[in-house]
N, C-alpha and C positions, 0 to 999 in steps of 0.2 A: 487437820493435816494441811500443810502448805508446802508447795513444791516450786522451786525456781528452775527455769529453763534458761541456761546461759548460752545464748546463740540460737539461731533459727534451726529447727529440725523439721523433718517431714511431718505433716499433720496427722498421719496415721498413728503415730506414737501418742500424740496429745489426746486422741480419742479415749485412751485408757483412763486418763484422769477425768475427762469430761463425762464419760458414760458412768463413772462412779462418783460423780459430784465431789471431786477432789479439787480444792483451790490451787490453781497454778498460774504462773505469770512468766513472761519472757523478759530477759534482760539483754540489751545489746550495747549498753554503755558499761565498759569494763574498767573504768577508772576505779582505783582502789577505794577511795572514799565513798563512791556510789555503791560499790559492792558491800562494803562494811555496813552501810545503812540498809540496803535492800535485803540482805541475806540474814539479818540478825535473828529473825524468828522462824526461818524455814526448817522443815523437818527433813527435806531431801533436796538434792541438787542434781539436775541432768546437765552435763557440761560437754561442750565440744572442744574448742582450741584455746579458750581464754585461760588465764593463769589463776589458780587458787593458792595463794600464799598462806603461810602460817599466821600472818597478821590478819588476813581476812577471816580465816577459819576460826581464829581465837575469839572472834566476835559473833560466831554463829552458835548461839546458846542452845538451840533446840536440835541442831543438826545430828542426824543419825546415819545417813548414807549419802555418798556421792557416786553417781553413776556416769561413767565416761561413755560418750557416744563414739566408740572405737575401741581399740585394744591397748594402745599406748597410754601411759598416764604420767609422763614426765612433766606435764603442766600442772599437776596437783601435788601439794606437799604431802607425800605418802607417809613420811615419818610422823608428821603431826597427827594425821588421821589414825595411824596405828597406836600412837601413844595416848590417844584420847578416846579410844574405843568407838571410832566412827568408821563405818564400813566403806570400802571402796569396791565398786563393781565395774566390770567392762562388758562389752558386747562381743563375747568370744566366738560366737557362732555365726556372725553376720557378714563379715567382709572377706573371708578367705578366698572365695571363688573370684570375686571382683579383682582382688590384688593379684592372684595367680594369673588371671587373664591379661592383666596389664603387663606383667612380666613377660608373658609370651608375646604380646604385641611388640614390646621393646626388642626382644630377642629377634623376632622375625624381621622387623624394620631394619635393625642394624646389620643382620646377617645378609639379607637380600639386597641391602642398599636401595630400597624401593624409591626413595626420594630422588635418586639420581636417574633412574629409569623414567620416572614420571616427568622430571624436568626435560629429559631428552626428547620425549614425544611432544610435550607441549611447546617446545621451542623449535619444532620443525626439523629435528635432527634424528628422526626415526632410523635412518639408514646408518647412523654412526654408532649403533649398539655395540659393535666390536671394540669401540674405544672406551666402553665402560670398564671400571675396575672389576677385578674378580669378585664374585659373590658365591655363596656356599650353601651346602645342605646342612640341616641339623642332624641328619641320619648318622648314627654311631658316634656323634660328638659327645665329649664328656662335659657334663654340667655338675658343678659343685654347689649344693644347696647348703648354705650356712644357716643353721637353725631349722629344726624339723618339727615345728608345731603345726597348727592347722593350715596355715598358709603354705609352709614348706611342703606339706603332704599333698595339698591340692595342686601345687606346681608340679610335683613329681608325677601325678596322674597325667597331666597334660604333656609332660616331656616324654612319657612312655608312648603316647600316641605318635610321636615322631621317631620312636625307636632310638632315643638317646641313651647314653650310658650315664646313669644317675648315681653320683657319689654324694655322701652326706657327712657333714661334720656337725655334731651337736653333743656336747659333753653331758647334757642333762637328759638325753634320750637313750634308751638301751639299744645296743647293737641288734638285739633280737627283733625289736620293733622295726628298725630300719630295714633289716633283712626281710621281715614279713611283708613289708611294702615293696618288695622287689627292687630295693636299692642297696648300695654297698657302702658300709661305714668306712671312713678314712680318718687319719689324723689330719689336722688342719694344714700343716706344712706340706704333707704329701699331696693333699688336694690342690694347694696353691701351685704346685709344680706341674701338675698334669692336666688341670682343667682348661677346657676351651671356653667355658662360660662359668661365671660365678654369680649367684643370686643370693642376696643377703636378706635374712628374715630373723634378725636378732633384736632384742631390746637395746637401748642405749644405756649403759651403766659404766662403772669404773673399769670393768673387765673388757668392755667392747669399744670404748672410746678410742679412736685412732687405731682400731684393730688392723686396718689396712693403711700402712704408712710407707715411707720411702723404702724401707727394707723389704716389705712384702712385694712392692712393685718390681723389685729386682729378681724375684722368684718366678713371676708369672711368664707364661708363654706370650710371645709378641702378638699372637693372633687372638688373645683373650678379649672377650666381651664381658664387661663388668656391669652388673645391675644392682641398684640399691633402691628398694621401695620401703625400707624399714624405718630408719632414723638417720638424719644428718649427723655427722660427727663420727660415725663408725668408719667412714673413709675420710682420711685427712685430705682436704680439698687442695691444699698447696702441693702435696705429693702427687695427687691425681693430675693436676694441671701439668706438672713436670713430666709425668709419665706420658700424657697425651702429646705434649710438645716434642718429646724425644722418642716417640714411637715405641714406648715400652709395652703398650697394649694397643689393641685394635680400636676399641671404642668403649663408650660408657653410656648407660641409661640411668638417669637419676630422677626420682620422684620426690626426693627429700634432700635438704641442704643444711649445712652447719648453722646458718642463720636464715630464718624464713620470715618474710620473703628475702631472697638473696640481695646483696648490695647492688646498687645501680652500676651498670657496666662491669658486671662480674666477669672475670677472665674466661669462665666457662662458656659465656655467650659467644665468644669468638671461635670456639672449637667446632669445626665441621663434623667431627666424629663424636660429638656429645649430643645425646637426645635428652631433653629436659622437659619435665612436666611438673605442674604446680601442686604437688602433694595431693593429688586427686585420684590415686589408684583405687581407693576404696569407695569412691563417690559415684558409682553407677546409680541409676535411679533405683534399681532393685535393692542394692546394698543400702542406700540411704533409707529406704523404707524399713528394711530389716533392722538396721541399727537404731532407728528412731523408736520402733516398737520395743526392741529388746532393752534399750536404755530406760525407757519409761516403765516397762514391766519389772525391771530390776528394783526400781524404787517402790512401785506399788506393792509388788508381792512381798518384798522385804518388810515394809512397814505394816502390812496386813498379816504378816506371819503366814503367808500362803504357801502351801506345799508345791505350787507350780514354780517357785523360784528355782532358777538353774544354779545349783550350788557352785559349779565350776566358774561361774561368772564373778563370784565374790573373792576378791584378792586378799582382803584382810578382815 
């Protein structure tokens, strides 16, 4: 048995292979020719953000499983895996808390305008606090959660602590489940019109690409704070910049971008009401450990036909 680790992961995960005498090696050169050569005889792959194309995969003659260090898998040719009976696994239980906390951090930062108060004190203008722009409470504000999987549900728990009014749109989750979680199901357009906050927790696919475009920004409240920690491309960035320039919404928090890393001198960099982070919402130390362990366990347990395998982690 031979396992490739594409990209550095926390060593706690690698212990699973080492303690069971499983041959494993790390790859950090993601040139296609190098990958074709190095992956030709592996039984399993643990992958972070590098791309696994059909051309690379077609040369992996022994491959039985690809385990994603995370929950998104748009960097892997899913169709090829599915058509060739190669399993795809994710770390579904590892990063929900980390991402939900990141969303709350963005919400609080943008709502309270903490950076402006901090700057006021540090520049010796303590007494000018009355000149600060208005900032607000989360209490009783409406938050629309788009996508109610594990991360959306963890976010809802935290919003309850602030006594927010939690509304949810997810066509793949039953209204009964949403209600059981003390949230209120809404249709997407209704939610867009009444939300004070929107947090996105959807995959990027043909149905969600440009889900929020020019037309949607015209429906939002002007005080809206929009958060995306899911995937770039769900929000059309040109439409977003237009909305910020023309005060169609209050502010935005982005952990993901249409192109990563974003282009140099991206127009969003000039937006004072845009809070940007480098796709690291899931990368707390605790989450990195959990994802590393779970990604490696997926491979080991699957190849060993072990009953400890978490079935819901297997996508195909």
